[in-house]
C-alpha positions in Angstrom: 117.3 72.9 118.4 119.8 74.9 120.4 119.1 78.5 121.6 122.4 78.9 123.3 125.6 80.6 122.1 128.7 78.5 121.9 131.5 79.1 124.5 133.5 81.0 121.9 130.5 83.3 121.1 130.0 83.9 124.9 133.6 84.8 125.2 133.4 87.1 122.2 130.3 88.8 123.7 132.2 89.3 127.0 135.1 90.8 125.1 132.9 93.3 123.2 131.0 94.1 126.4 134.3 95.1 128.0 135.2 97.4 125.1 131.7 99.0 125.2 132.0 99.7 128.9 135.5 101.1 128.7 135.4 103.0 125.4 132.0 103.2 123.7 129.2 103.8 126.2 131.0 106.6 128.2 131.4 108.6 125.0 128.0 108.0 123.4 126.2 111.0 124.8 129.0 113.4 124.0 129.2 112.0 120.5 125.5 112.6 120.0 125.8 116.2 121.3 128.8 117.0 119.1 127.6 115.1 116.1 130.8 113.2 115.5 132.6 110.1 116.8 135.2 110.7 119.5 138.7 111.0 118.2 140.4 107.7 117.7 137.2 105.6 118.2 137.2 104.2 114.7 140.9 103.3 115.0 140.2 101.6 118.3 137.3 99.6 116.8 139.6 98.6 113.9 142.2 97.4 116.4 139.6 95.1 118.0 138.9 93.6 114.5 135.4 94.9 114.2 135.7 95.9 110.6 136.9 92.5 109.5 134.2 90.4 111.1 133.0 88.8 107.9 136.2 89.1 105.9 138.3 86.0 105.3 141.4 85.4 107.4 143.7 85.5 104.4 142.6 89.1 103.9 143.2 90.0 107.5 139.6 89.4 108.7 138.1 87.3 111.5 135.9 85.2 109.2 133.1 85.1 111.7 129.7 83.4 111.1 126.6 85.5 110.6 125.4 84.6 114.1 128.8 85.7 115.7 128.6 88.9 113.7 125.2 89.4 115.3 126.7 88.8 118.7 129.3 91.6 118.2 126.7 94.1 116.9 124.3 93.3 119.6 126.8 94.2 122.3 128.0 97.3 120.5 124.4 98.5 120.1 123.7 98.2 123.8 126.4 100.9 124.2 125.8 103.0 121.2 123.9 101.8 118.1 125.4 104.6 115.9 128.8 103.1 116.4 127.5 99.9 114.8 127.1 101.5 111.4 130.8 101.4 110.3 130.9 97.7 111.4 127.7 96.9 109.6 128.9 98.7 106.4 132.2 96.8 106.5 130.3 93.5 106.8 127.8 94.3 104.1 130.2 95.8 101.6 132.9 93.3 102.4 130.5 90.5 101.7 129.4 92.1 98.3 133.0 92.4 97.3 133.9 88.9 98.4 131.0 87.4 96.4 131.5 89.4 93.2 135.1 90.5 92.8 138.0 88.7 91.2 141.0 87.6 93.3 143.1 90.7 92.5 140.3 93.1 93.5 139.8 91.2 96.8 143.5 91.3 97.6 143.5 95.0 96.9 140.4 96.1 98.8 139.4 93.6 101.5 142.6 93.9 103.7 142.3 97.7 103.9 138.6 97.3 105.0 139.6 94.8 107.6 142.4 97.0 109.0 140.1 100.0 109.1 142.2 101.9 106.6 139.1 102.1 104.4 135.9 103.4 106.0 133.2 102.3 103.6 129.8 103.7 102.7 126.9 102.2 100.6 126.0 104.8 98.0 122.7 103.9 96.6 119.9 106.3 97.9 119.2 109.5 95.9 116.9 112.4 96.5 114.1 111.1 94.3 115.0 107.4 94.7 115.0 105.8 98.1 112.8 102.8 98.3 112.6 102.9 94.5 116.3 102.3 94.3 116.1 100.6 90.8 115.2 104.0 89.4 118.4 105.7 90.4 119.7 108.4 88.1 123.4 109.0 89.0 125.2 108.6 85.7 128.3 106.8 84.7 129.3 108.5 81.5 131.8 106.7 79.2 135.3 108.1 79.3 137.9 106.2 77.4 137.9 102.6 78.8 136.2 103.8 82.0 133.5 106.2 83.1 133.0 109.4 85.0 130.3 109.5 87.8 128.0 112.5 87.7 125.1 113.2 90.0 124.2 113.0 93.7 123.6 110.5 96.4 122.0 111.4 99.7 121.2 109.9 103.1 124.5 108.1 102.9 125.3 106.8 106.4 129.0 107.5 107.2 129.1 109.7 104.2 130.9 112.3 106.3 133.7 109.9 107.2 133.9 107.4 104.3 137.1 107.0 102.4 135.6 104.6 99.9 132.1 103.9 98.6 130.2 101.2 96.8 128.5 103.5 94.4 125.6 102.4 92.2 125.3 104.3 88.9 123.4 104.0 85.6 125.7 102.8 82.9 123.2 101.9 80.2 119.9 102.8 78.7 118.2 99.7 79.9 115.2 100.5 82.1 115.2 100.1 85.9 117.7 97.8 87.5 119.2 96.3 84.3 121.2 99.4 83.5 122.8 99.8 87.0 126.5 99.0 87.7 128.3 99.0 91.1 131.7 100.6 91.4 134.0 100.5 94.4 135.9 103.8 94.5 137.7 106.2 96.7 135.6 109.2 97.8 138.4 111.7 98.0 139.6 114.5 95.8 138.0 117.4 93.9 135.3 115.4 92.2 133.4 114.5 95.4 131.7 117.1 97.7 130.1 116.1 101.0 127.4 117.8 103.0 126.7 116.3 106.4 123.0 116.3 107.3 121.4 117.3 110.6 119.4 114.4 111.9 116.9 113.4 114.6 119.1 110.6 115.8 122.4 108.8 115.2 123.9 112.3 114.9 127.5 111.1 115.1 127.0 108.8 112.1 127.9 111.4 109.5 124.8 110.8 107.3 125.6 113.0 104.3 124.8 114.0 100.7 127.6 113.2 98.2 127.8 115.2 95.0 129.8 113.6 92.2 131.3 115.9 89.6 132.8 113.6 87.0 134.6 111.3 89.4 136.7 109.0 87.2 136.4 105.2 87.6 138.0 102.5 85.6 137.0 99.0 84.5 139.0 97.6 87.4 136.6 99.2 89.8 133.5 97.5 88.4 132.0 95.0 90.8 130.9 91.8 89.2 130.0 93.1 85.8 128.4 96.0 84.0 124.6 96.2 84.6 124.6 93.8 87.5 125.0 96.2 90.4 121.5 96.4 91.6 121.0 92.7 91.9 124.3 92.3 93.8 123.4 95.1 96.2 119.9 93.7 97.0 121.3 90.3 97.8 123.5 91.9 100.5 120.4 93.4 102.1 119.0 90.0 102.8 121.8 89.5 105.3 122.2 93.0 106.7 118.5 93.5 107.5 118.7 90.8 110.1 121.7 92.5 111.7 119.8 95.8 111.9 117.0 93.9 113.6 119.5 92.7 116.2 120.9 96.2 116.7 117.5 97.8 117.2 116.4 95.2 119.7 119.6 95.5 121.7 119.4 99.2 122.0 115.8 99.1 123.1 116.4 96.3 125.5 119.0 98.4 127.3 116.3 101.0 127.8 113.7 98.5 129.0 116.3 97.2 131.5 116.8 100.7 132.7 113.0 101.0 133.2 112.8 97.8 135.2 115.7 99.0 137.4 113.8 102.3 137.9 110.6 100.4 138.9 112.6 98.6 141.7 114.0 101.8 143.3 111.4 104.4 142.6 108.6 104.7 145.1 105.1 106.2 144.6 102.2 106.2 147.0 104.2 104.3 149.6 105.4 101.4 147.5 107.8 100.5 144.7 106.7 101.6 141.2 106.9 98.1 139.9 104.0 97.0 142.1 101.6 99.0 139.9 100.3 96.8 137.1 99.8 99.8 134.8 103.6 100.4 135.0 105.0 96.8 135.1 102.7 95.1 132.6 103.4 97.3 129.6 107.1 96.8 130.2 106.5 93.0 130.3 104.7 93.2 127.0 107.5 95.1 125.4 110.1 92.7 126.8 108.2 89.9 125.3 108.0 91.5 121.8 111.7 92.3 121.9 112.6 88.8 122.9 110.6 87.4 120.0 112.1 89.9 117.5 115.6 89.0 118.7 114.9 85.2 118.1 113.6 86.0 114.6 116.7 88.0 113.7 119.0 85.3 115.0 117.0 82.6 113.1 117.7 84.5 109.9 121.4 84.7 110.7 121.5 81.0 111.6 119.8 80.1 108.4 122.4 82.2 106.5 125.2 80.3 108.2 123.5 77.0 107.4 123.1 77.9 103.7 119.3 77.9 104.0 116.9 80.4 102.5 116.7 83.4 104.9 115.1 86.2 102.9 111.7 85.9 104.7 112.9 85.9 108.3 115.5 88.5 107.6 113.0 90.9 106.1 110.5 90.1 108.9 113.2 91.0 111.4 113.9 94.2 109.6 110.4 95.6 109.7 109.2 94.2 113.0 112.4 94.5 115.1 112.8 98.2 114.7 109.0 98.8 115.1 109.0 96.8 118.3 112.1 98.5 119.5 110.8 102.0 118.9 107.7 101.3 120.9 109.6 99.6 123.7 112.2 102.4 123.9 109.3 104.9 124.0 107.5 103.0 126.8 110.8 102.8 128.8 111.3 106.6 128.5 107.7 107.2 129.7 108.3 104.9 132.7 111.1 107.0 133.9 109.0 110.2 133.5 111.0 113.3 133.8 114.2 111.3 134.3 113.7 109.7 130.9 112.9 113.0 129.2 116.1 114.5 130.4 119.2 113.9 128.2 121.2 113.4 131.3 120.3 109.7 130.8 120.6 107.7 127.5 117.0 106.8 127.0 116.1 109.8 124.9 119.2 109.3 122.7 118.4 105.6 122.3 114.8 106.3 121.2 115.9 108.8 118.6 118.6 106.5 117.3 116.4 103.5 117.1 113.9 105.4 115.0 116.5 105.5 112.3 116.6 101.7 112.0 113.0 101.9 110.6 114.5 103.7 107.6 118.0 102.4 106.9 118.3 99.4 104.4 114.7 99.5 103.6 111.4 100.8 105.2 108.7 98.5 106.5 106.9 98.8 103.3 109.9 97.8 101.2 110.6 94.7 103.4 106.9 93.7 103.5 106.9 93.8 99.7 109.8 91.3 99.6 108.0 89.0 102.1 104.7 89.2 100.2 106.4 88.2 96.9 108.1 85.3 98.7 105.0 84.1 100.4 102.4 84.8 97.7 104.6 84.5 94.6 105.4 87.5 92.4 102.3 87.0 90.2 100.0 87.4 93.2 101.9 90.1 95.2 102.0 93.9 94.9 
C-alpha cells in the first residue's frame, strides 16, 4: 500500500500550483464579485492542457490517470474551486464520449474539447427533475432522420459559457430512463436561449437555464444509441463524484490552513490564539475529517485506475467530502472572527463555493441511495 504520489504526479502538482499562484488565485475574488471568469482565463487553462486531462493523446489530450486528474483538480480548487468546473466537465463528458462514440465521432469532438475550442456542459437537470433525473421531460421530437429538441434544462453549470452540451432528452414513450437518449450538440444559434442564474456561490461559473426551441440534432449526434443515454450518463458520475470530493476537501483545507496560521499570529488574553483548546481542538477535528475524506476520494480514483469497482467509495466521497468541507470551512471562518466574515479574505467565498458541491452531480440523499443499493442489494434498499 502506497500513499505517496509518484515523482511525475508531484511535478504535475507543482506545475499546477504555479499556475494557480500566478493566474488563478489572484483573480478569484474579482471573478466572484463580477460573476464571470476573467478574460482569457479559459484560454490560458486550455493552453496548460487542463481540458484534455482524460482525453487520449491521439486526440490531443494528456491521457492522465484518474489519480493524476485528481491531483490537478486538487491544486486548482485550492485557488478557486469554481475554475475546476470546466476541467471537471471536460473530463466527465470527454469520458462519456470516449466510451460510447464511434471513431468518427471521437475524431470530430474530442480534439476540440482538449484544445478548449469546445466548452462543454452536462445538460440533464430540469426544473421538476433534479435528483429524479430519469423522469426528465425535455423532448426529442422526430424530424426527418433526426430530431428537434424542445423544452428546458436548468441549473446547468457553465451554461452561460458552453459552446457544446451533452443533452439528455426523451426520444421514446418508454417509462423512466429507458426512453432517454444523449445527444452531443452545439448550443449556439436561434434555437437555444440562455438565462444565467444568480447564486450563493461559484458565481463565476455561469450556472444557467437553457431553453430549447426546436434545436435540430441528427443521428450522428446520438451518443451510443437511442434510449441508452441515462445509463451512460450515470456511469460517468461514478467517476466524477470522487473528483468533486477532492475539490471540496482542497478548498476547505485551504481555509483551515488559513485558520491555523491565524492562530499562530493572533493574540488574545496575552497569548497566541492557538493555545486555547476551544479554538485549536475544533480545527484539529476538522483537519482530521478532511484528511480522511481526501483519502477516501483518492481510493475511489485509484480503484478506477486499477479497473476495480469504485462506485461505493466514489459516492461515499461525494456525500461525505462536501459535508465535511462545508463544516470545516465554516469553522475556519469563525476562527478568524471578523477577519473571516469580511470578503477582503477568501474564507467567505470558499465557504459559499463549497456549499455548491453538496448539490452538483447528486445530493447526499442520491449518493446514499446508490451506496445503500450496493451494500444491501436492490431488493433490500430504498
